[in-house]
N, C-alpha and C positions, 0 to 999 in steps of 0.2 A: 135100298142098302146105303145110298149116299146120305140120306136123311138120318139114318140110325148112326152112321159113323160120325156125322156132324154133332149129333146130340151127345154122343159119348165123348168126343173131343171137348165139347163145351163144358160138360160136367167135370171133366178132369182139370181144365184150365182155370176155372173160376176159383176153386179152393186153393190152387197154387198161387194165384194172384192175390187172394186174400191173405194167404200166409206170408207172402213177400211183403205186402203192404203192412201187415202187423209187425213184421220184423223191422221194417224201416221206421215205423212209428215208435216202436220201443227203443230203437237205437237213438233216434233223435230226441227222445224224452229223458234219457238217462245220461248223465255226465259224471265223470270222475275228476274232481279237482285235485291236482298234485299238492304235496306238502309245501308250505311256505309260499303259496300262491292264492290269489283271490280272483273270482270271476264276477264282473258286474253284469247283472241280468236286466234287460229291458223288456217290457211288455207293451206292445203297440207303440214302440218308440219312446216309452217313458220308463224312468228308473223304477225297477221292481224290487230288487234285493241284491245283496252281496253274498255270494256262495263261497264258503271256505273249504279247506281240504276234506275230502271224503266223497261219499256217494250223494248225488243230488239229482232231482227230477225237474224237467221242464215240460211246458206244454208246447208240443210241436206247432210250428207255423204261427205261434203267438209270442212265445218267449224266444229271446236270442241273447247270445253272449256279446255284450257291447265292448268289453275291455277285459284284458288279462293282465293283472298286476302282480309283480313279484314282490314278496314281503321280505326278501333277503337283503342284506347289506350290499350296496352297490358302490363301486369305485368309478369315478369319472375323471378323466384327465382334463384339467383346466388349461387351455392353450396359453402360450406365452403372450404377455401383454406389456405395455409400457405404463410406468407409474412414476410420479414425481414426489420426492420426499419433502419434508418440511424445510430442509435447507436447499431446495431447488436442484436436486440431483436426479437426473432421469435414470430409471432402472428398468430392466427387463426381468419380469417375474413370471414363473409358472408354478403350478402346484397340482395336487391330487385332492379331490373332494370325496368323502365317504358319507353316504346317507342311506336311509331306508324309508319305505312307505309305511306310514302309521295308519292312514285312513284311505283305503282304496277309492271310496266315493269322492272325497275331496281331490285326490290325485287325478281322477277322471274328469270331474265336472268343474273343479275349481281352476284349472289351468289347462291349456291346450296340450302342451308338451312339458311335463314337469322336469324332465332331465335337462332340456334346453334352458328352461326358466331358472332352475337352481344353479346351472353353470354360469349363466349370465349374471345372476345375483352374486355369486361368489367372486366374479371378476370385478364388478363394481364395488363390492364391499372391500376387497383387497386393495383396490386403488385408494379408496377412502381412508382405510386404516394406515396405509403407507404414507399418505399425506400428512398424518398426525405425528410422524416420527422422523428423526434425523437419520442420516445414512448409517452412522456408527451403531445406532440403536437397532436398526433392522437386522444387523448381524448378531448383536449381543442378546436381543430379546425376541428371538424368533418364536419361542414357545408362547410368549405372551401375545405376540402378533397372531399366531394361529388361533389361540383361544378367543381373542377379540373378534376375529373373522367368523368363527363358528357361532358365537353369541349373536352377532348382528344378523347372520343368515337365518338363524332359527326364529328370530323375531319377525322376519319378513315372510318366511315360508310356512308359517302356521296355517294360513287359510288353504294351502295346497295339500295339507296332510302329509308333509315331508318333515322328517327329523334329520338334521345334519349331525353326524356323530363326531367328525373331526375333519380338519383341513390341514394338509401338510404342504409347506412351501418346498419345492424341489430345488430351484435355483434362483439366486438373486444376482443378476449380472449388471454391474455398473458400467459406465463408459470407460473406454480404454485409458483416457487421460487420468481418470479417477483411480483406476486399477494401478497405473504406474505410480501415482502419488502414494497410494496405500502401500504398495510394495516397498517404496523408498522409506516410508515411515516405519514399516515393520522392520526393515533392514537396520535403520538407525536405532530402533528400539532394541533389537537383538544385540547390536554392537554395544549399546549402553549397558545392557544387562551383563554382557561378557566382561566389560571393563569393571563394572561394579563387583562382579564375582571375583575377578582377578585381584582387584584391590583388597577385597575382603580376605582373599586367600593370603596375600602378602601380609596384611595386618595380623591375621591369625598366626602366620608363621613367625612374624617378629615377636608377637606376644609369647608364643611357645618357646622361642629361643631365649627371650628374656627370663621367662619363668624357669627354664632349664638352667641358665647361668646362675640365677638367684638361688635355686635349690642346690646347685653345685657349690656355690660359695658358702651357703649355710651349712651344708654337710661337711665341707672342708674345715670351717671354723669349729663346728661341733667335734670333728675328729681331732683337730689340733688341741682343743680344750680338754677333750678326754685324755689325749696323750700327755699333756702337761699335768693334769691331775694325777694320772697314773705315775708319771715320773716323780712328781713331788711326794706322792704317797710312798713310792719306792725309796726315795732318798731319806724320807723321814723314818721309814722302817729301818734303813741301813744305819742311820745315825743312832737310832734307839738300840739297834743290835750292837753297834760298836761301843756305845756307852755302857750297855749291860755287860759286854765282855770286859771292858776296862774295870768296871765296878767289881765284877767277879774276880778279876786278876788282882786288884788292890786288896780285896777281902782275903784272897788266898795268900798274898804277900804279907799282909798284916798279921794274919794268923800264924804264918811261919816265922815272922820276925820276933814274935813273943817267946820263941823257944831259944834254947842255947845254941842249937845247931843253926838256927836262922840268923842269930847275931854273927856267928862265925862266917856264914855265907855272905852276909852284908859286908863285913870287914874285908873279906877276900875280894869281893866285887869292887869295893872302893879302892883297894890296893891296886887291883888290875887297872882301873881307870886312871889312878895316879901315875902309874908307870907309863901308860899310853900318853898321858898329858906331858910327862917329862920328855918322852920321845918326840912329841910334836914340838916342844920348846927347843930341843936340841937341834931339830932341823932348821929352825929359824935363827938360833944363836950357837956360837962355838963354845960357850961356857955356861955351865949350869952350877949354881951354888946350892949345896944341900946343908941342912943343919946337922948339929952333932948327933942328935938323937934320931936321925933319919932312919936308922935301922929298926927302931921300934915300930910295931904295927900301928899303934894309935897315932904316933907322930906322923907316920907315913900316910895314914888315912887323912889326917887333918891337913897335911901338906897337899895331898892330892885334891882335897876339896877346895882349898884356897886357889890352887892353880886353875881348877875348872871354872871357878867363879870369875877369875881374872880373864880367862879366855872367853867366857860368855859376855863379859862387859866389853872386851875389845871388839867382839863381833857385833 
């Protein structure tokens, strides 16, 4: 009975063991590579292939995954370092480097640690580029500096299968003495700009006042001129109106004088004026001499006319 039981146990254990071995073999021969990653496969310690995203098969105990490389863009912080500018100013500069792996084979076998290598290369390149520029240019032309650093790194990192996408300088810190001098310079520049703006404002205000006064004078002169023109036109019209009225009066008087009644009216008017003239003479003298025919109307009129003429001459 013991032998039979042993045989039964053996027959059950062998298939199970074979099944377990088959599952382990299958598991070690099938790999799934994630998206944007690449596996470097070695066979007997020698490079065999680069497996990209998806389902891949290996030979167990013969093939192995030598390296796992990410194909995504990576950001590496570049530590702060000291650099000297063209005008011998010592700066402390740090930045951020953005790169990605283009060739997983070169990134694995071309350099031992590509992240460390590209970081060191960015530091040395940054020091070299800063040495070509003066202090003021490092602040004004930071974009150009970043572009030059990227171009220089890409030239050197080609054999490593690395592409540097961009480099961004985070901080440029000059010495304290230089910062104080720069602050004093900026303060003086701001004061200068303020004074210039103030003087420009005063100048513009003076110009505006002068222009206003000029326009006021011109408008006043134009108004006075217009007033004089209107006054002259009014006086001319008044004179013309008076002349027209006198002419019409003379025409009316002349027309009436040609009639018999008109002649009588003229004689009556002249007689009245003669009497008034004699009254005026009487006020000046106590004696008035009248001719014999003074009672006649014609003589009285002639006498009145003579007296009026004499009064006019004396005046």
